[in-house]
N, CA, C and O atoms as CSV, one atom per row, in Angstrom:
chain,resi,resn,atom,element,x,y,z
A,1,UNK,N,N,90.507,123.443,94.105
A,1,UNK,CA,C,88.821,123.658,93.862
A,1,UNK,C,C,88.657,123.183,95.090
A,1,UNK,O,O,88.035,124.040,95.717
A,2,UNK,N,N,88.976,121.917,96.020
A,2,UNK,CA,C,88.009,121.683,96.942
A,2,UNK,C,C,88.436,122.733,97.767
A,2,UNK,O,O,87.366,123.265,98.061
A,3,UNK,N,N,89.514,123.505,98.448
A,3,UNK,CA,C,89.825,124.394,99.146
A,3,UNK,C,C,88.935,125.493,98.865
A,3,UNK,O,O,88.194,125.769,99.808
A,4,UNK,N,N,88.812,126.158,97.882
A,4,UNK,CA,C,87.686,127.151,97.426
A,4,UNK,C,C,86.483,126.930,97.666
A,4,UNK,O,O,85.731,127.805,98.093
A,5,UNK,N,N,86.008,125.336,97.348
A,5,UNK,CA,C,84.343,125.168,97.351
A,5,UNK,C,C,84.279,125.088,99.139
A,5,UNK,O,O,83.136,125.260,99.564
A,6,UNK,N,N,85.312,124.861,100.178
A,6,UNK,CA,C,85.579,124.884,101.269
A,6,UNK,C,C,85.302,125.904,101.732
A,6,UNK,O,O,84.215,126.036,102.294
A,7,UNK,N,N,86.304,127.064,101.627
A,7,UNK,CA,C,86.301,128.466,102.064
A,7,UNK,C,C,84.993,128.906,101.605
A,7,UNK,O,O,84.539,129.620,102.499
A,8,UNK,N,N,84.140,128.821,100.606
A,8,UNK,CA,C,83.067,129.986,100.466
A,8,UNK,C,C,81.981,129.226,101.304
A,8,UNK,O,O,81.080,129.916,101.782
A,9,UNK,N,N,81.976,127.965,101.514
A,9,UNK,CA,C,80.681,127.431,102.304
A,9,UNK,C,C,80.749,127.672,103.795
A,9,UNK,O,O,79.741,127.738,104.498
A,10,UNK,N,N,82.620,127.868,104.475
A,10,UNK,CA,C,82.512,128.594,105.764
A,10,UNK,C,C,82.233,130.147,105.940
A,10,UNK,O,O,81.810,130.910,106.808
A,11,UNK,N,N,82.566,130.178,105.014
A,11,UNK,CA,C,82.572,132.052,105.063
A,11,UNK,C,C,80.421,132.282,104.821
A,11,UNK,O,O,79.653,132.943,105.520
A,12,UNK,N,N,80.133,131.469,103.644
A,12,UNK,CA,C,78.854,132.077,103.785
A,12,UNK,C,C,77.236,132.936,104.996
A,12,UNK,O,O,76.355,133.789,104.887
A,13,UNK,N,N,77.786,131.918,106.042
A,13,UNK,CA,C,76.957,132.032,107.283
A,13,UNK,C,C,77.491,133.673,107.832
A,13,UNK,O,O,76.743,134.297,108.583
A,14,UNK,N,N,78.403,134.088,107.528
A,14,UNK,CA,C,79.280,135.275,108.388
A,14,UNK,C,C,78.346,136.306,108.122
A,14,UNK,O,O,77.843,136.927,109.058
A,15,UNK,N,N,78.012,136.596,106.736
A,15,UNK,CA,C,77.963,138.022,105.995
A,15,UNK,C,C,75.875,138.284,106.870
A,15,UNK,O,O,75.367,139.258,107.425
A,16,UNK,N,N,75.326,136.903,106.556
A,16,UNK,CA,C,73.946,136.529,106.856
A,16,UNK,C,C,73.975,137.044,108.389
A,16,UNK,O,O,73.163,137.876,108.792
A,17,UNK,N,N,74.871,136.540,109.124
A,17,UNK,CA,C,74.484,136.813,111.074
A,17,UNK,C,C,74.804,138.189,110.905
A,17,UNK,O,O,73.905,138.736,111.545
A,18,UNK,N,N,75.677,139.274,110.345
A,18,UNK,CA,C,76.333,140.167,110.572
A,18,UNK,C,C,75.900,141.195,109.907
A,18,UNK,O,O,76.578,142.222,109.939
A,19,UNK,N,N,74.615,141.158,109.115
A,19,UNK,CA,C,73.803,141.946,108.580
A,19,UNK,C,C,73.593,143.164,109.509
A,19,UNK,O,O,74.057,144.289,109.328
A,20,UNK,N,N,72.834,142.762,110.507
A,20,UNK,CA,C,72.537,144.207,111.205
A,20,UNK,C,C,73.235,144.735,112.228
A,20,UNK,O,O,73.833,144.046,113.054
A,21,UNK,N,N,73.199,145.918,112.228
A,21,UNK,CA,C,74.719,146.762,112.891
A,21,UNK,C,C,73.954,146.727,114.506
A,21,UNK,O,O,74.590,147.104,115.490
A,22,UNK,N,N,72.928,146.369,114.582
A,22,UNK,CA,C,72.479,146.322,116.383
A,22,UNK,C,C,72.721,145.476,117.038
A,22,UNK,O,O,72.152,145.481,118.129
A,23,UNK,N,N,73.600,144.409,116.753
A,23,UNK,CA,C,74.128,143.522,118.208
A,23,UNK,C,C,74.713,144.058,119.412
A,23,UNK,O,O,75.440,145.038,119.580
A,24,UNK,N,N,74.075,142.906,120.496
A,24,UNK,CA,C,74.390,143.084,121.511
A,24,UNK,C,C,75.878,142.755,121.598
A,24,UNK,O,O,76.674,142.342,120.756
A,25,UNK,N,N,76.010,143.110,123.052
A,25,UNK,CA,C,77.957,142.914,123.321
A,25,UNK,C,C,77.675,141.444,123.237
A,25,UNK,O,O,78.430,140.826,122.486
A,26,UNK,N,N,76.853,140.837,123.779
A,26,UNK,CA,C,76.874,139.218,123.631
A,26,UNK,C,C,76.588,138.612,122.165
A,26,UNK,O,O,76.830,137.435,121.898
A,27,UNK,N,N,75.995,139.625,121.146
A,27,UNK,CA,C,75.490,138.900,119.819
A,27,UNK,C,C,77.360,138.943,119.341
A,27,UNK,O,O,77.915,137.998,118.780
A,28,UNK,N,N,77.897,139.950,119.640
A,28,UNK,CA,C,79.163,140.394,118.566
A,28,UNK,C,C,79.865,139.098,119.152
A,28,UNK,O,O,80.266,138.284,118.320
A,29,UNK,N,N,80.104,138.753,120.829
A,29,UNK,CA,C,80.930,138.104,121.381
A,29,UNK,C,C,80.268,136.606,120.176
A,29,UNK,O,O,81.153,136.191,119.428
A,30,UNK,N,N,79.016,135.970,120.040
A,30,UNK,CA,C,78.584,135.019,119.677
A,30,UNK,C,C,79.094,135.260,118.164
A,30,UNK,O,O,79.644,134.226,117.787
A,31,UNK,N,N,79.114,136.472,116.943
A,31,UNK,CA,C,79.332,136.403,116.206
A,31,UNK,C,C,81.037,136.314,115.721
A,31,UNK,O,O,81.447,135.925,114.628
A,32,UNK,N,N,81.732,136.722,116.707
A,32,UNK,CA,C,83.353,136.576,117.051
A,32,UNK,C,C,83.562,134.605,117.150
A,32,UNK,O,O,84.331,133.845,116.562
A,33,UNK,N,N,82.749,134.427,117.916
A,33,UNK,CA,C,83.096,132.584,118.016
A,33,UNK,C,C,82.925,132.604,116.590
A,33,UNK,O,O,83.996,132.892,116.057
A,34,UNK,N,N,81.899,132.391,115.670
A,34,UNK,CA,C,81.457,131.759,114.316
A,34,UNK,C,C,82.606,132.181,113.886
A,34,UNK,O,O,83.425,131.296,113.639
A,35,UNK,N,N,82.989,133.485,113.682
A,35,UNK,CA,C,84.277,133.855,112.645
A,35,UNK,C,C,85.206,132.986,112.777
A,35,UNK,O,O,85.738,132.534,111.764
A,36,UNK,N,N,85.713,132.446,114.409
A,36,UNK,CA,C,86.424,132.075,115.259
A,36,UNK,C,C,86.556,130.563,114.733
A,36,UNK,O,O,87.625,129.953,114.767
A,37,UNK,N,N,85.268,129.984,114.209
A,37,UNK,CA,C,85.427,128.351,114.481
A,37,UNK,C,C,85.579,128.293,112.666
A,37,UNK,O,O,85.797,127.199,112.146
A,38,UNK,N,N,85.453,129.468,111.854
A,38,UNK,CA,C,85.598,129.291,110.510
A,38,UNK,C,C,86.788,128.966,110.303
A,38,UNK,O,O,87.235,128.125,109.523
A,39,UNK,N,N,87.514,129.910,111.290
A,39,UNK,CA,C,89.258,130.058,110.976
A,39,UNK,C,C,89.863,129.050,111.115
A,39,UNK,O,O,90.474,128.480,110.210
A,40,UNK,N,N,89.766,128.604,112.506
A,40,UNK,CA,C,89.912,127.213,112.798
A,40,UNK,C,C,89.557,126.050,111.814
A,40,UNK,O,O,90.515,125.363,111.460
A,41,UNK,N,N,88.287,125.718,111.304
A,41,UNK,CA,C,87.772,124.853,110.108
A,41,UNK,C,C,89.001,125.087,108.946
A,41,UNK,O,O,89.948,124.317,108.785
A,42,UNK,N,N,88.836,125.908,108.442
A,42,UNK,CA,C,90.084,126.126,107.245
A,42,UNK,C,C,91.129,125.445,107.751
A,42,UNK,O,O,91.593,124.435,107.221
A,43,UNK,N,N,91.728,126.180,109.239
A,43,UNK,CA,C,93.174,125.353,109.524
A,43,UNK,C,C,93.372,124.300,109.650
A,43,UNK,O,O,94.435,123.726,109.414
A,44,UNK,N,N,92.217,123.767,110.116
A,44,UNK,CA,C,92.144,122.257,110.030
A,44,UNK,C,C,91.695,121.249,109.254
A,44,UNK,O,O,91.478,120.078,109.566
A,45,UNK,N,N,91.545,121.918,107.987
A,45,UNK,CA,C,90.988,121.289,106.374
A,45,UNK,C,C,92.307,121.361,105.759
A,45,UNK,O,O,92.485,120.619,104.793
A,46,UNK,N,N,93.560,122.343,106.246
A,46,UNK,CA,C,94.516,122.501,105.230
A,46,UNK,C,C,94.737,123.492,104.654
A,46,UNK,O,O,95.804,123.657,104.063
A,47,UNK,N,N,93.608,124.560,104.691
A,47,UNK,CA,C,93.806,125.655,103.766
A,47,UNK,C,C,95.169,126.532,104.452
A,47,UNK,O,O,95.490,126.548,105.640
A,48,UNK,N,N,95.881,127.281,103.236
A,48,UNK,CA,C,97.301,127.726,104.164
A,48,UNK,C,C,96.674,129.257,104.470
A,48,UNK,O,O,95.788,129.840,103.846
A,49,UNK,N,N,97.312,129.634,105.454
A,49,UNK,CA,C,97.089,130.594,106.195
A,49,UNK,C,C,97.307,132.120,105.140
A,49,UNK,O,O,96.963,133.225,105.559
A,50,UNK,N,N,97.710,131.984,104.237
A,50,UNK,CA,C,97.684,133.178,103.087
A,50,UNK,C,C,96.516,133.145,102.649
A,50,UNK,O,O,96.199,134.160,102.030
A,51,UNK,N,N,95.643,132.254,102.744
A,51,UNK,CA,C,94.672,132.648,102.481
A,51,UNK,C,C,93.676,132.908,102.969
A,51,UNK,O,O,92.711,133.376,102.365
A,52,UNK,N,N,93.723,132.665,104.099
A,52,UNK,CA,C,93.099,133.446,105.322
A,52,UNK,C,C,92.993,134.699,105.642
A,52,UNK,O,O,92.001,135.194,106.177
A,53,UNK,N,N,94.046,135.310,105.323
A,53,UNK,CA,C,94.144,136.577,105.840
A,53,UNK,C,C,93.141,137.549,105.625
A,53,UNK,O,O,92.994,138.519,106.368
A,54,UNK,N,N,92.325,137.279,104.457
A,54,UNK,CA,C,91.350,138.366,104.326
A,54,UNK,C,C,90.229,138.232,105.108
A,54,UNK,O,O,89.339,139.081,105.146
A,55,UNK,N,N,90.228,136.766,106.001
A,55,UNK,CA,C,89.212,137.479,107.202
A,55,UNK,C,C,88.716,138.307,108.077
A,55,UNK,O,O,87.632,138.479,108.635
A,56,UNK,N,N,89.875,138.836,108.071
A,56,UNK,CA,C,89.909,140.142,109.135
A,56,UNK,C,C,88.946,141.155,108.583
A,56,UNK,O,O,88.555,141.912,109.471
A,57,UNK,N,N,88.485,141.386,107.505
A,57,UNK,CA,C,88.023,142.139,106.727
A,57,UNK,C,C,86.135,141.452,106.923
A,57,UNK,O,O,85.284,142.282,106.603
A,58,UNK,N,N,85.810,140.609,107.216
A,58,UNK,CA,C,84.778,139.847,106.984
A,58,UNK,C,C,83.717,140.636,108.112
A,58,UNK,O,O,84.272,141.164,109.076
A,59,UNK,N,N,82.827,140.692,108.056
A,59,UNK,CA,C,81.946,141.008,108.747
A,59,UNK,C,C,82.019,140.512,110.254
A,59,UNK,O,O,82.378,139.336,110.197
A,60,UNK,N,N,81.833,140.900,111.604
A,60,UNK,CA,C,81.499,139.929,112.904
A,60,UNK,C,C,83.567,139.355,113.182
A,60,UNK,O,O,84.069,138.910,114.214
A,61,UNK,N,N,83.961,139.511,112.402
A,61,UNK,CA,C,85.787,138.903,112.425
A,61,UNK,C,C,86.465,139.161,113.033
A,61,UNK,O,O,86.443,140.383,113.179
A,62,UNK,N,N,87.213,138.689,113.600
A,62,UNK,CA,C,88.194,139.124,114.858
A,62,UNK,C,C,89.600,139.688,114.296
A,62,UNK,O,O,89.690,140.189,113.175
A,63,UNK,N,N,90.686,139.557,115.185
A,63,UNK,CA,C,91.984,140.699,114.550
A,63,UNK,C,C,93.063,139.195,113.356
A,63,UNK,O,O,92.999,137.967,113.403
A,64,UNK,N,N,93.540,139.730,112.849
A,64,UNK,CA,C,94.863,139.313,112.181
A,64,UNK,C,C,95.789,138.587,113.230
A,64,UNK,O,O,96.519,137.637,112.948
A,65,UNK,N,N,95.651,139.215,114.600
A,65,UNK,CA,C,96.307,138.169,115.300
A,65,UNK,C,C,95.719,136.961,115.768
A,65,UNK,O,O,96.504,136.045,116.013
A,66,UNK,N,N,94.326,136.737,115.970
A,66,UNK,CA,C,93.734,135.817,116.080
A,66,UNK,C,C,93.818,135.081,114.853
A,66,UNK,O,O,94.080,133.924,115.183
A,67,UNK,N,N,93.730,135.159,113.627
A,67,UNK,CA,C,94.227,134.482,112.417
A,67,UNK,C,C,95.096,133.784,112.663
A,67,UNK,O,O,94.973,132.570,112.828
A,68,UNK,N,N,96.202,134.450,112.739
A,68,UNK,CA,C,97.586,134.000,113.526
A,68,UNK,C,C,97.767,132.962,114.337
A,68,UNK,O,O,98.455,131.991,114.019
A,69,UNK,N,N,97.085,133.100,115.596
A,69,UNK,CA,C,97.071,132.034,116.697
A,69,UNK,C,C,96.269,130.705,116.692
A,69,UNK,O,O,96.332,129.664,117.346
A,70,UNK,N,N,95.391,131.231,115.558
A,70,UNK,CA,C,94.703,129.641,114.869
A,70,UNK,C,C,95.568,129.111,114.133
A,70,UNK,O,O,95.159,128.015,113.752
A,71,UNK,N,N,96.773,129.404,113.666
A,71,UNK,CA,C,97.783,128.746,112.926
A,71,UNK,C,C,98.821,128.426,114.113
A,71,UNK,O,O,99.867,127.826,113.864
A,72,UNK,N,N,98.552,128.771,115.175
A,72,UNK,CA,C,99.928,128.274,115.751
A,72,UNK,C,C,99.399,126.566,116.837
A,72,UNK,O,O,100.095,125.827,117.535
A,73,UNK,N,N,97.720,126.524,116.452
A,73,UNK,CA,C,97.222,125.426,116.977
A,73,UNK,C,C,97.921,124.498,116.210
A,73,UNK,O,O,98.683,124.837,115.304
A,74,UNK,N,N,97.620,122.927,116.641
A,74,UNK,CA,C,98.338,121.848,115.502
A,74,UNK,C,C,97.203,121.491,114.573
A,74,UNK,O,O,96.107,122.046,114.489
A,75,UNK,N,N,97.542,120.739,114.073
A,75,UNK,CA,C,96.383,120.314,112.662
A,75,UNK,C,C,95.964,119.070,113.200
A,75,UNK,O,O,96.719,118.521,114.003
A,76,UNK,N,N,94.807,118.491,112.870
A,76,UNK,CA,C,94.937,117.730,113.262
A,76,UNK,C,C,94.146,116.447,112.223
A,76,UNK,O,O,93.330,116.849,111.394
A,77,UNK,N,N,94.441,114.867,112.320
A,77,UNK,CA,C,94.082,113.928,111.167
A,77,UNK,C,C,92.735,113.746,111.504
A,77,UNK,O,O,92.010,113.765,110.510
A,78,UNK,N,N,92.066,113.550,112.727
A,78,UNK,CA,C,90.976,112.694,112.216
A,78,UNK,C,C,89.760,113.288,112.934
A,78,UNK,O,O,89.958,113.684,114.082
A,79,UNK,N,N,88.343,113.422,112.342
A,79,UNK,CA,C,87.129,113.990,112.361
A,79,UNK,C,C,87.161,114.475,113.604
A,79,UNK,O,O,87.321,115.684,113.767
A,80,UNK,N,N,87.035,113.742,114.523
A,80,UNK,CA,C,86.807,114.385,116.064
A,80,UNK,C,C,87.235,115.334,116.585
A,80,UNK,O,O,86.733,116.414,116.897
A,81,UNK,N,N,88.912,114.603,116.753
A,81,UNK,CA,C,90.296,116.017,117.227
A,81,UNK,C,C,90.301,117.251,116.228
A,81,UNK,O,O,90.953,118.167,116.729
A,82,UNK,N,N,89.840,117.543,115.105
A,82,UNK,CA,C,89.625,118.248,114.110
A,82,UNK,C,C,88.477,119.656,114.902
A,82,UNK,O,O,88.578,120.836,115.237
A,83,UNK,N,N,87.301,118.408,114.879
A,83,UNK,CA,C,85.995,119.529,115.666
A,83,UNK,C,C,86.319,119.554,116.845
A,83,UNK,O,O,85.376,120.120,117.399
A,84,UNK,N,N,87.108,119.283,117.640
A,84,UNK,CA,C,87.369,119.553,119.266
A,84,UNK,C,C,88.572,120.752,119.271
A,84,UNK,O,O,88.835,121.513,120.202
A,85,UNK,N,N,89.204,120.680,117.969
A,85,UNK,CA,C,89.951,121.932,117.798
A,85,UNK,C,C,89.221,123.441,117.231
A,85,UNK,O,O,89.481,124.623,117.456
A,86,UNK,N,N,88.279,122.806,116.464
A,86,UNK,CA,C,87.257,123.993,116.123
A,86,UNK,C,C,86.743,124.681,117.350
A,86,UNK,O,O,86.910,125.886,117.540
A,87,UNK,N,N,86.062,123.822,118.242
A,87,UNK,CA,C,85.223,123.899,119.623
A,87,UNK,C,C,86.365,124.530,120.506
A,87,UNK,O,O,86.070,125.564,121.106
A,88,UNK,N,N,87.579,124.047,120.647
A,88,UNK,CA,C,88.312,124.823,121.931
A,88,UNK,C,C,88.678,126.136,121.440
A,88,UNK,O,O,88.909,126.948,122.336
A,89,UNK,N,N,88.796,126.578,120.184
A,89,UNK,CA,C,89.498,127.384,119.400
A,89,UNK,C,C,88.115,128.554,119.611
A,89,UNK,O,O,88.284,129.526,120.347
A,90,UNK,N,N,86.821,128.345,118.918
A,90,UNK,CA,C,85.756,129.183,119.136
A,90,UNK,C,C,85.850,129.530,120.564
A,90,UNK,O,O,86.258,130.677,120.750
A,91,UNK,N,N,85.517,128.685,121.876
A,91,UNK,CA,C,85.614,129.152,123.107
A,91,UNK,C,C,86.549,130.167,123.562
A,91,UNK,O,O,86.142,131.170,124.149
A,92,UNK,N,N,88.044,129.920,123.275
A,92,UNK,CA,C,88.900,130.581,123.687
A,92,UNK,C,C,88.494,132.521,123.263
A,92,UNK,O,O,88.321,133.514,123.969
A,93,UNK,N,N,88.486,132.271,121.798
A,93,UNK,CA,C,88.134,133.843,121.310
A,93,UNK,C,C,86.329,134.540,121.808
A,93,UNK,O,O,85.968,135.714,121.732
A,94,UNK,N,N,85.680,133.590,122.192
A,94,UNK,CA,C,83.958,134.133,123.039
A,94,UNK,C,C,84.866,134.475,124.367
A,94,UNK,O,O,85.108,135.665,124.571
A,95,UNK,N,N,85.332,133.582,125.196
A,95,UNK,CA,C,85.611,133.857,126.422
A,95,UNK,C,C,86.491,134.778,126.294
A,95,UNK,O,O,86.431,135.316,127.400
A,96,UNK,N,N,87.518,135.510,125.515
A,96,UNK,CA,C,88.257,136.685,125.767
A,96,UNK,C,C,87.312,137.619,125.031
A,96,UNK,O,O,87.494,138.796,125.342
A,97,UNK,N,N,86.646,137.475,124.413
A,97,UNK,CA,C,85.219,138.703,124.413
A,97,UNK,C,C,84.506,139.126,125.469
A,97,UNK,O,O,84.520,140.279,125.902
A,98,UNK,N,N,83.926,138.291,125.867
A,98,UNK,CA,C,82.880,138.477,126.930
A,98,UNK,C,C,84.191,138.837,128.103
A,98,UNK,O,O,84.142,140.050,128.308
A,99,UNK,N,N,85.026,138.365,128.708
A,99,UNK,CA,C,86.057,138.987,129.713
A,99,UNK,C,C,86.250,140.719,129.214
A,99,UNK,O,O,86.035,141.652,129.988
A,100,UNK,N,N,86.644,140.867,127.938
A,100,UNK,CA,C,86.947,142.501,127.573
A,100,UNK,C,C,85.033,143.211,128.027
A,100,UNK,O,O,84.797,144.361,128.399
A,101,UNK,N,N,84.341,142.467,127.895
A,101,UNK,CA,C,83.077,143.410,127.825
A,101,UNK,C,C,82.761,143.965,129.568
A,101,UNK,O,O,81.836,144.696,129.922
A,102,UNK,N,N,83.874,143.339,130.478
A,102,UNK,CA,C,83.464,143.769,131.768
A,102,UNK,C,C,84.311,144.792,131.899
A,102,UNK,O,O,84.298,145.477,132.921
């Protein structure tokens, strides 16, 4: 039950952010970063990978490979380290997105 509620809370902002199709490339990278943070937050919360694969179909989503990559990162036990993992993964995905725009 806890995992279901956590997943719903984490996904709630995505449809609102991606409701408009008129995003600039920078805005799309920001959305991808938000999506990546959602994936890594779920990973840090212990939600199984098999429960996260549907996220590749979410608005503003990244790829299945990016979901798998999040699960290759370690899971941490302290809140500060979990938050750092989320921030680092978000930045990793955004950096790749911005670089691909050039």
